[in-house]
Residue, then its C-alpha position, 0 to 999 in steps of 0.5 A: x391544511x394539508x394531510x403533511x401539516x401538523x394542526x396548531x395547538x390554538x386550533x386543537x385546543x378550540x375544536x376540543x372545547x366545540x367537541x365538549x360542548x357538541x357532546x353536552x348538547x347531545x346529553x341535553x338532547x337525550x334528557x330531553x327525549x327521555x323526559x318526553x318518553x316519561x311524560x308520553x308513559x304517565x299519560x297512558x297510565x293517567x288514561x288507564x286509570x281513568x277507565x278503572x273503577x273506584x273500587x278496582x284494585x291497582x297497583x304501582x311500581x317500586x322498584x322491582x316489586x308492585x304495591x297495592x295502591x288506590x287510584x285517586x293517589x296514582x292519578x296525583x302521583x303521575x300528574x306531579x311527575x308530570x309537572x316535574x318532568x314538564x319543568x325539566x324539559x323547559x330547563x333542558x330547552x334553556x340550556x340547549x339554546x345557550x349551548x347552540x349559541x355557544x357552539x355558533x361562536x365557538x365556530x366563529x371564533x375557530x373561523x377567525x383565528x384560522x383566517x387570521x393566521x392564528x396569531x395568539x395576540x389577536x385572540x388575547x386582544x378580542x377578547x379583552x375588548x369582549x366583556x363576556x369573555 
């Protein structure tokens, strides 16, 4: 396509869908990264709590304040948070895999449509023969 030609509406639509999917993928990857950071922080906190004596005074964050707590409860809370983060991470990994697959399918569809000249009848037929669509 030369720079003087306008992009066909069908191609614009497919490219917009692909961009949205890419943004979803970026969001999921950012969430996964944040979960990894949270898990690392929990690991470090547990490590420090294990170094502390059973009679040592410990505190936990509650918003912008610190609240006195006990070592055993804090370790249990941090372990639970780690488990929740691990579960959430697994869910995000599955979402990431589905979105990557979707991106590959969208790219293949765009390439196919461009090779076929972008006839809308061809895309209608392919969506009718594919039960997943």
